[in-house]
C-alpha positions as CSV (number, residue, x, y, z in Angstrom):
1,M,-5.5,-25.8,-0.6
2,P,-5.2,-23.1,2.0
3,S,-4.1,-24.1,5.5
4,R,-6.4,-24.4,8.5
5,R,-4.8,-21.3,10.0
6,H,-5.5,-19.3,6.8
7,A,-9.1,-20.5,6.9
8,L,-9.5,-19.5,10.6
9,L,-7.9,-16.1,9.8
10,A,-10.2,-15.6,6.8
11,W,-13.2,-16.3,9.1
12,A,-12.0,-14.4,12.2
13,V,-10.4,-11.2,11.0
14,P,-13.5,-9.8,9.3
15,R,-15.5,-10.5,12.4
16,L,-13.0,-9.1,14.8
17,R,-12.8,-5.9,12.7
18,G,-16.5,-5.7,12.2
19,A,-16.0,-5.9,8.4
20,R,-19.2,-5.3,6.4
21,D,-20.3,-3.2,3.5
22,L,-21.4,0.4,4.1
23,D,-25.0,1.4,4.7
24,T,-24.8,4.6,2.7
25,P,-21.8,6.8,1.6
26,E,-23.1,9.6,3.9
27,L,-23.2,7.5,7.0
28,E,-19.8,5.9,6.2
29,R,-18.3,9.4,5.7
30,A,-19.7,10.6,9.1
31,R,-18.3,7.4,10.8
32,I,-14.8,7.8,9.4
33,E,-14.6,11.5,9.9
34,E,-15.6,11.0,13.6
35,C,-12.7,8.6,14.0
36,H,-10.3,10.9,12.2
37,A,-11.4,13.9,14.3
38,A,-10.5,12.1,17.5
39,W,-6.8,11.9,16.4
40,G,-6.4,15.7,16.0
41,Q,-3.9,15.1,13.2
42,V,-3.7,13.4,9.8
43,Q,-2.9,10.0,11.4
44,P,-2.7,8.9,15.1
45,G,1.1,8.3,15.1
46,L,3.5,5.3,14.6
47,P,1.7,2.2,15.9
48,T,4.4,0.4,17.9
49,K,2.5,-0.6,21.0
50,G,2.7,-4.3,21.6
51,I,5.6,-4.9,19.2
52,R,8.0,-6.9,21.3
53,G,11.5,-5.2,21.7
54,F,10.7,-2.5,19.2
55,A,12.2,0.4,21.2
56,N,15.5,-1.5,21.7
57,D,15.7,-2.9,18.2
58,V,14.7,0.0,16.0
59,A,15.8,3.7,16.0
60,V,13.0,6.1,14.9
61,T,13.2,9.6,13.6
62,T,10.4,11.7,12.2
63,E,10.4,14.3,9.4
64,T,7.7,16.6,8.3
65,V,6.5,16.4,4.6
66,S,4.6,19.2,2.9
67,N,2.6,19.1,-0.4
68,P,4.4,21.5,-2.7
69,A,1.6,21.8,-5.3
70,V,0.4,25.4,-5.6
71,D,-3.1,24.3,-6.8
72,F,-4.0,22.7,-3.5
73,P,-3.7,23.8,0.1
74,A,-0.5,22.7,1.9
75,V,-1.0,19.6,4.0
76,D,1.9,18.7,6.3
77,F,2.2,15.0,7.4
78,P,4.9,12.9,9.1
79,A,7.2,10.3,7.6
80,Y,8.8,7.9,10.0
81,V,12.4,6.7,9.4
82,L,12.9,3.3,11.1
83,T,16.5,2.1,11.2
84,P,17.2,-1.4,12.6
85,R,19.9,-1.4,15.2
86,G,23.0,-3.5,14.6
87,V,22.5,-3.7,10.9
88,T,24.7,-2.3,8.1
89,I,22.4,-0.1,6.1
90,T,22.9,-0.4,2.3
91,R,19.5,0.8,1.0
92,T,16.2,2.3,1.8
93,L,12.8,0.6,1.8
94,F,10.1,3.2,1.1
95,Y,6.9,1.4,2.4
96,V,3.4,2.8,1.8
97,H,0.8,1.3,4.1
98,G,-2.7,0.1,3.0
99,G,-6.1,0.7,4.6
100,G,-8.4,1.8,1.8
101,F,-7.0,5.4,1.9
102,V,-9.2,5.8,5.1
103,A,-7.4,3.8,7.8
104,P,-4.1,4.7,9.4
105,M,-0.9,2.7,9.5
106,H,-1.3,-0.5,11.5
107,R,1.2,-2.3,13.7
108,T,1.2,-5.2,11.1
109,H,2.6,-2.8,8.6
110,V,5.4,-1.8,11.0
111,V,6.3,-5.4,11.9
112,Y,6.4,-6.5,8.3
113,A,8.4,-3.5,7.0
114,T,11.0,-3.6,9.8
115,R,11.4,-7.3,9.5
116,L,12.0,-7.0,5.8
117,A,14.4,-4.1,6.3
118,R,16.5,-6.1,8.8
119,A,16.7,-9.0,6.3
120,L,17.8,-6.6,3.5
121,G,20.1,-4.3,5.5
122,A,17.8,-1.4,4.9
123,R,16.2,1.6,6.7
124,V,12.5,2.0,6.3
125,V,10.7,5.2,5.4
126,M,7.0,5.0,6.3
127,P,4.9,8.1,5.3
128,A,1.7,8.7,7.3
129,Y,-0.1,10.3,4.4
130,P,-3.3,12.3,4.9
131,L,-6.4,10.1,4.6
132,T,-9.7,10.4,2.8
133,P,-12.5,11.6,2.9
134,E,-11.0,14.8,4.3
135,H,-8.1,14.6,1.8
136,T,-7.6,13.4,-1.8
137,V,-4.7,12.0,-3.8
138,H,-3.8,15.6,-4.7
139,D,-2.9,16.4,-1.1
140,S,0.0,14.0,-0.9
141,H,1.1,12.6,-4.3
142,G,3.5,15.3,-5.2
143,A,5.0,15.4,-1.7
144,L,5.4,11.6,-1.6
145,A,7.1,11.6,-5.0
146,D,9.5,14.3,-3.8
147,L,10.3,12.3,-0.6
148,A,10.9,9.1,-2.6
149,A,13.1,11.0,-5.1
150,R,15.2,12.4,-2.3
151,W,15.8,9.0,-0.8
152,A,16.5,7.5,-4.2
153,A,19.2,10.1,-4.7
154,D,20.7,9.0,-1.4
155,G,21.2,5.4,-2.5
156,P,19.3,2.3,-3.7
157,L,15.6,2.5,-3.1
158,V,12.9,-0.2,-2.9
159,L,9.4,1.1,-3.4
160,A,6.8,-1.1,-1.6
161,G,3.3,-1.1,-0.4
162,D,0.2,-3.2,0.3
163,S,-3.4,-2.7,-0.8
164,A,-4.0,1.0,-1.3
165,G,-0.4,1.7,-0.4
166,G,0.7,-0.7,-3.2
167,G,-1.3,1.4,-5.7
168,I,0.4,4.6,-4.3
169,A,3.8,2.9,-4.6
170,L,3.2,2.0,-8.3
171,A,1.9,5.5,-9.0
172,L,5.0,7.0,-7.4
173,A,7.2,4.8,-9.5
174,Q,5.5,6.1,-12.6
175,T,5.9,9.7,-11.5
176,L,9.6,9.3,-10.7
177,R,10.1,7.6,-14.2
178,D,8.4,10.6,-15.9
179,R,10.4,13.1,-13.9
180,G,13.8,11.5,-14.6
181,G,16.6,11.4,-12.1
182,P,17.4,8.6,-9.7
183,Q,15.0,5.7,-9.9
184,P,13.9,2.9,-7.5
185,S,15.8,-0.3,-8.0
186,H,12.7,-2.6,-7.3
187,L,9.0,-2.5,-6.7
188,L,7.2,-4.8,-4.2
189,L,3.4,-4.8,-4.5
190,I,1.3,-6.8,-2.1
191,S,-2.4,-7.1,-3.1
192,P,-2.2,-3.6,-4.6
193,W,-5.2,-1.5,-5.4
194,V,-4.2,-0.3,-8.8
195,D,-7.5,0.3,-10.6
196,L,-9.9,2.6,-8.7
197,T,-12.4,2.5,-11.6
198,T,-13.2,-1.1,-10.6
199,S,-14.3,-1.5,-14.2
200,T,-13.2,-5.1,-14.8
201,P,-16.2,-7.4,-15.4
202,E,-15.1,-10.0,-12.8
203,T,-15.1,-7.5,-9.9
204,V,-18.8,-8.0,-9.0
205,A,-18.3,-11.8,-8.9
206,L,-15.3,-11.4,-6.6
207,D,-17.3,-9.4,-4.2
208,A,-19.3,-12.5,-3.3
209,I,-16.2,-14.5,-2.2
210,D,-14.0,-11.9,-0.5
211,P,-14.6,-12.1,3.3
212,W,-12.8,-8.9,4.0
213,L,-13.3,-6.2,1.3
214,F,-16.6,-4.9,-0.1
215,L,-17.4,-3.4,-3.4
216,G,-19.6,-0.6,-2.0
217,K,-16.8,0.6,0.2
218,L,-14.2,0.3,-2.5
219,R,-16.2,2.4,-4.9
220,T,-17.0,5.0,-2.2
221,Y,-13.4,5.2,-0.9
222,A,-12.1,5.4,-4.5
223,A,-14.4,8.3,-5.3
224,W,-13.3,10.2,-2.1
225,W,-9.6,9.6,-2.8
226,A,-9.8,10.7,-6.4
227,G,-11.8,13.8,-5.4
228,S,-13.6,13.9,-8.8
229,P,-14.8,11.4,-11.4
230,D,-12.2,12.8,-13.9
231,T,-9.3,11.8,-11.5
232,L,-10.5,8.1,-11.0
233,G,-8.7,6.9,-14.2
234,R,-5.7,9.2,-14.0
235,P,-2.2,7.6,-13.3
236,E,-1.9,8.9,-9.8
237,A,-5.2,7.2,-8.8
238,S,-5.3,4.2,-11.1
239,P,-1.7,3.3,-12.1
240,A,-2.8,0.1,-13.8
241,L,-4.3,2.1,-16.6
242,A,-1.2,4.2,-17.1
243,D,2.0,3.7,-19.2
244,L,4.0,0.8,-17.8
245,D,7.1,1.0,-20.0
246,G,10.4,1.9,-18.2
247,L,9.4,0.9,-14.7
248,P,11.8,-0.9,-12.4
249,P,11.6,-4.7,-11.9
250,A,8.6,-5.6,-9.8
251,L,7.1,-8.5,-7.8
252,M,3.4,-8.6,-7.1
253,F,1.4,-10.9,-4.9
254,C,-2.4,-11.5,-4.7
255,G,-4.8,-14.2,-3.7
256,T,-8.0,-15.2,-5.6
257,R,-10.3,-14.5,-2.7
258,D,-9.3,-10.9,-2.9
259,L,-11.6,-8.3,-4.5
260,L,-8.5,-6.5,-5.8
261,V,-7.3,-9.5,-7.8
262,A,-9.2,-8.2,-10.8
263,G,-7.0,-5.1,-10.9
264,C,-3.9,-7.1,-10.4
265,R,-4.8,-9.4,-13.3
266,L,-5.4,-6.3,-15.5
267,L,-2.1,-4.9,-14.5
268,A,-0.3,-8.2,-15.2
269,D,-2.0,-8.4,-18.6
270,R,-1.0,-4.8,-19.5
271,A,2.6,-5.4,-18.3
272,A,2.9,-8.4,-20.6
273,G,2.4,-6.0,-23.5
274,S,5.0,-3.5,-22.3
275,T,8.7,-3.4,-21.5
276,W,8.1,-3.7,-17.8
277,D,9.5,-6.7,-16.0
278,L,6.7,-7.7,-13.6
279,T,6.6,-11.1,-11.8
280,Y,3.0,-11.8,-10.7
281,V,2.3,-14.4,-8.1
282,E,-1.4,-15.3,-7.7
283,E,-2.3,-17.9,-5.1
284,P,-5.6,-19.8,-5.2
285,D,-8.2,-19.1,-2.4
286,L,-5.9,-16.8,-0.4
287,I,-7.3,-13.6,1.1
288,H,-6.3,-9.9,0.9
289,V,-2.6,-9.0,1.7
290,Y,-1.8,-12.6,2.8
291,P,2.0,-12.1,2.6
292,I,1.9,-9.7,5.6
293,L,-0.6,-11.5,7.7
294,P,0.7,-13.1,10.9
295,L,0.6,-16.8,11.8
296,I,-0.4,-18.3,8.5
297,P,2.1,-20.7,6.8
298,E,1.3,-19.3,3.3
299,R,3.2,-16.2,4.0
300,H,6.5,-18.1,4.2
301,E,6.7,-18.9,0.5
302,A,5.9,-15.2,-0.3
303,W,8.6,-14.2,2.1
304,R,11.1,-16.5,0.4
305,R,10.3,-15.2,-3.0
306,T,10.4,-11.6,-1.8
307,L,13.9,-12.0,-0.4
308,E,15.1,-13.8,-3.5
309,F,13.7,-11.0,-5.7
310,L,15.1,-8.1,-3.6
311,R,18.5,-9.6,-2.9
C-alpha cells in the first residue's frame, strides 16, 4: 500500500500544477506557445534556483548542440555539463528530462541527476532539447545521438531519462546501436513514454485512475512531437515498437497509477522475446515518475535498486 506521503503528493501535485486535460488542441497549442515565446529561446535555462548549495557543489559548463540533418532547418540548443565537485569522475550520466515534450527541464530533474551522479562518480550531461509544438523529434534526435556518441567515446556512458525523456533515451540507444561505435553501458528508464501511438487497449482505462497525466494531452503532444502520423510509430518516436535486440542492460520503473504503464508493459513484453536484458520494476498504485519525486518513502527502494544496477 502506498504511503500517506505518496497519497498526499498524488492529491496535491496535480492541483498545485493545475493538471487537467486540454479543452481543444488549438487552445492548448496557443497556451504552450505563449509560454515558450516568453523565454525567447528553446528552453528557459538550467533551473537551479532554490537548490541548496548547488553553486558550491557542482561545476557547470554549457555547450551548443546543432542538428546536423540536411532535411530539416538547423536548431541550436544547449547541453549543460554538471560535474560534482570533490568527486573522482569515472563515467558520464546522459540524462534526458521529461515533460511531455512541451515542458522545460525542472529543478527536480537537476536534483535527481546530480545526486545520482555524485553517488556514481559521474558527470551529468543534460540537453535542453527544443520542445514541441514549435519543434518535432526531427529537430533534435540526430544531434542528441551525436552528442551521446561523443560522450560514449570519451568513456563509460549511462543513458537515462524520465517520462518523455525516457523514451528519448531508449530511442537514442537504438540509434547508437544501429550506427555502431562506442555504446552506452547501461540504460535507466523512469516511467518512460515509449509508445506514442497509445494503441494498447488498457490505456483508456488507465486514464481514469492517473491523477496527473491525461489521454487527450498525451495524444495531442505525441502528434506534435512526431510531426506527422507516419512518424508516430517510427523508432525515434515510439522506441517500444522498434527492434530491441542488442541494447545495453536496462532498468525500468513505473507505477500502476501511471497512464504510461501500458507502454512500459508493452516494452517489457517485447523485451522478453528479444535478446535485450531489461529489468522491469512495476509498483502497485504509485504515480508517474515516483522514483524522482521528493519526500515520498517509495523512492528509497527505487534508489537502492538503481545504485545496485548501475554499480
